[in-house]
N, C-alpha and C positions, 0 to 999 in steps of 0.2 A: 355604083360606090358601093350600094349594099352587099355586093356580092363579095367586094374585095375585102370591105371590113369583116364579113361573117366569116372568110377563108382566112384571113390573120387572126380572129379569134379562136377558130378551130386548130390551130397551127400552134398560138399560144398555148391551147388547152392540152395538145397531145404532146409539149415538151414538157410540161409542168410535171414535179415530182410529187405533188400532191395528190395522195392516194383518192380515187374517186369511189363515190356510193355506186350500188348495182341501179340500173333504171328503175324507176317507177312502173310496172307494170299496169298497162292499162284495165281499169276495172272491167268487170263482165258487164256492170247496167250501161257503160258509156257505148260498148260493142255494140248492145242490142239497141240502143236508141239510133243507130246509127241507120235502121230500115226506118224508120219513123219519118217518112219525107212531110207527111200532113198536109199536102196539097197547098201552101201558104205560098204566094206572092213575097217581093219585097215588100210591096206596098203595104201588103197585110200584116207583115211583121214590123214597119216602121208604125203603122196606126195601133197595132196593140201597144209598141213602146209608147206612142204618144198617149192612148188610153191611163196609161200608168201615170205619167207625166203629169196629165190636167189632175189626174187624183191627188198625187204628191202637191203640185202647187198650191192647191184650192186647201189641202190640208194644211199645210205652215202658213198661208195668208189667214187662214180663219184662227189659227193656234196665234200667232202675232197680234191679231185683233181682239183677242178674248183673254190673253194673259199678258201679264207685264214683266218688265226686268226684273223686280222685286219678286214676282209668282215663279218665274224660271229659276232664280238663285236661290229661292229656299227650297224647291223640288229638284233641284241638281246637284248631284255631287260635285259639280266643279263651280259652285257658287255664282258670282257676279258676270263672269265670260260668257256664260250659256246664251243668254237675249241675242246678242250681237251673233255669238254664230249661228242661233238657229234662224236667224234674217239671213246670213248669208247661204243658209242652205236651201233656204225660201228663193232667193234670188237666183240661186243655179238652176232650182227645178224651173221658175219662170223663164229661164233662159233655155233649157229643154227644150221645153215647149214651143217656144217660137222657132227654135234650129229645125225640130221634128215638121212642125208643120209646114216651113218654109220649102224641106226637103221633099215632100209630099205634094205640094201646091206645084212646084219646078217639075216634078216627075208626072205633071199632068192626071196625080190622085186628087179624091176629095179628103181632106186632113178631119178627122173627128173631132165635133166639138166638148167641151166641159159638160159633165153631166153637175147634176146634184145630188151631192153626198151625204152619207149619213155617219158621222164619225161618234162614237161612245166615249169621248172623253169629255169629262166635266170639271176638270182643273188641270193645272201644268203640270203634274206629277201623272197625271195618266196620259196626259197629252204625250211624254216624253215617252213611256213606255209603248204606246201606240206606233210613236216615230220610229222605233228600235227595229218594232216587227216588221212595219212597213218599208222601210230601209233595207232589212235583210231580205225579204220578199223581193225587192226591186233588184237586188243584187243577183240573186237565183233566178229571174226572170230572163234580165239581160244575159248572164250565162246561157242558160236553155236556149233562147232564141236564136243565136248566134249563128247556130250551125246552117238555119233555114236560109240565110243571108247570101245570096249567089253575088249580088255587086260589091267589089271589094272597098269601093268608096263607102258606102252604106254601113258595111262592116266595121271600116275604120272609124265613122260617126258614132256608130255604137260602143264600139270598145272605148271611145274616149269619156262617153255618158257612162260606162260601166264602174273605170275606175275612181271616176270622182262619186257615183252614188256608194263605192266602198269606201271612202274618205269620210263621207256623213254617217255612214253607220258605225264607222270606228268611233266617231268624235262622240254619236249618242249613246253608244256603249259604254264609253268612258263615263260619260255624266249619268248614265244609271248605275254607275258601280260595277260594272263587267269589265273583262278585258275586252282590250280593242281588236285583237286579232287569236280570237280561241282556236282558230284551227289552221292549220297550214294550206288548207283548200277550202273554197266555197263549193257551196249546192248547185248545180244547176236544175232547173225545172223545167217540164215543157209548158208553155203558151196555156194549155188547158189544166194545167197543175193549176199556175197562177191564177187564172181567173177562179178557177174553184176559191182561191183563198180569200179574194180580192171582191167578187162579185156583189157579195152582200153589203158593202159597202155605199153601192149604187142604188141610190133611191127614186131616180128619175133620169131620164136623158132626151136630148133631142133627136127628131127622127133619124134614124143613120147612126147613130152615136153610140149605143147601150154594146156593151161587148156582146159580140155574135160569137164566139167561141163557147160548144155547150161545157159545162161544170161536170166535174164528176160527183155523184151521190155522196151526200156528207157524210163525216166519220169525226168520233170526238173523245178524247181521252177524258175520261169519268174517275179515274182513281187519283186520288191525295199523293201517294209515291211517287213520283216519276224520276227515277234513278236508273242507273247502268245496273242490269242484273234483276231489275223490280217486274214485277207484272203488272202489267197492264192493263186498265178493265176498257174494252172501247165500245163505244156505241155506235151503231150502223143498222140501216134498216135490214132486215132478214131478206129482203126480195130480191136485193143486189146479190146476198149470197148464194142464191139458187142454181143447183145442180152442177156445184162447184166439189170434185173432189177432194182438192186439199186446198187449202187458204192460208196465205202469208201474211203476215205484219214485214212491210219494207220500211227500211227508215235511212234516207238519204242524209249521207251525211259527209259532208267536202266532195269528195270526188270518188266515192266509195257507197256501198250500199249494204246494209246488214240486213237478215232475214230471220226471222222467226214463225213458227207455226201459228195459226189463229185457230183456235179451237173454245168453243162455250163465251164467248165474247171476250177472249182475253189472249195476251200473249207476252214474251218477254221482252224487254230492252235489252240486244246485247251487250256484252260486254266488250267485244271486239268488234273493228272497224266502225265505231262512233267515237267521233271525237268530240269536243265541245262546240260552243256555239248555238247556232239556229239549226235544228235538225227536223226533217219533214219525213212522217211518219203517211204511209199509204196502204190500203188494205189491197192486194194483190192475187192473181190466179196462179202465178207464177213467179219464179225466183228474178223477176227484173219489173222496172219500172217504167217501161214503154207504155205508154196511153194503152195497146191494146190489152195488156194486161192488168190496168187498174181497174178496182172495181169499188173502190171508194176513197173520198181523202182530197188532198193531206192535209193531215192537222199538224199541228207545230208544237215543237220539245225544244226548250231550253235548256240542253243539257250543258252548266258553264262551271266555272271554277270561279270563287270570289279573287276580285283583285286585290290584294292587300299591299299594294304601292300605293294605292289611293287613299289620302289621309283626310279628305273631304274640302270643299271650297266653304267660302264664307255664308252661311246659313243653310249648311247642308245640314240631315235629318238622317243619313244613313249611319247607322253605329254597325260594330261588330256583331253584337246580339241580334239584331233585328236583320241584319242581311243574313244569318246562321237559321234565324227560324224562318225565313221566308223559302230559305232555298232548302231549308228539309221538309217542310209543308207542300211545296208544289203549289199547283192551280188547280182546283178542282175543275173540271168541266172544260178546261181550253189547251189541256194538256200542255201548261208551260211550268216550267221548274224555274222560278225568277230571284231573282236577288232584290231588285226593286220593287216597291210594293207596288209603285205605277203601273209597274208591267203588270203584277200579281193581281190588282185592281182592273185595270181596263181590258186585260183578256178573260179575266172570268165574267165580263160584262158581256164581252164581243165573239163570244165561244162561237157563236152563231154565224158569225164573219169570218173565221177562220177554221171551219171544218168544212 
């Protein structure tokens, strides 16, 4: 049936008089990634996904317990509807945990357990800021892990979770005053890069449940101006750069990667091939972001535009002036260009966890 429908769609498209756009070229960094097998089994990938879902499940349960409906209404750009939507997101994450745990058990694998986490959010505003980052990282995690999955049934499950995580991210971005779809593509990241971003949220874990993937050495933006074309100051342990003839800053943005040369602790955020939304920076030894080439990172940049279509919900504390001020200032230490001061605050505090 699928073949028949596909054939019909091709026939209809071929007969259409609507001009077609040229095919999108496969970005170089995606071609390079195909050589990275990683030695990961389907069980490894499902447990990697479950590790992240446990983290998100706990994060939302704690947030809903710590902050009231009125707290979220005051912190959000969408006002009173925020709490119930956050509750639904939390319910979804709990369902993801249940599904992945069941799939691993049915396959004869041992599911990882939830850990104890340290989330540096002290109010609802900070919580929403961190939620935006975590959901963006979650989308990139599922995208990056998909190519490792051999069983098509498992791939279908992972894909169904990915699309829901993207909807979560869209809602929270909107609540924080951002565009819910800032780029035509999302950026995939390898499991090792994801562990490097999320690993510091883990305080302790039951035996056998801690992330086993080795993180990359840390890198963080320390400059306050984080805009396209600006020079970024990057903090990184110099020992990881030893014996490298040429070092690059790589910026994974959607399905493209932009590069600039890293010299004396600084590099330029390119203006080309960098779209909006959550962009990931890495220090690399070559012009690709395969694990073999990454020296340090990732760090996160939020290269975004103001969502001027949002007027704000009841209790909203977002104004055009403070959005513009925060966007111009960026966030020193975490490498975030933020519209929401919650994002600016939480990532300034949590730079250790995101670098």
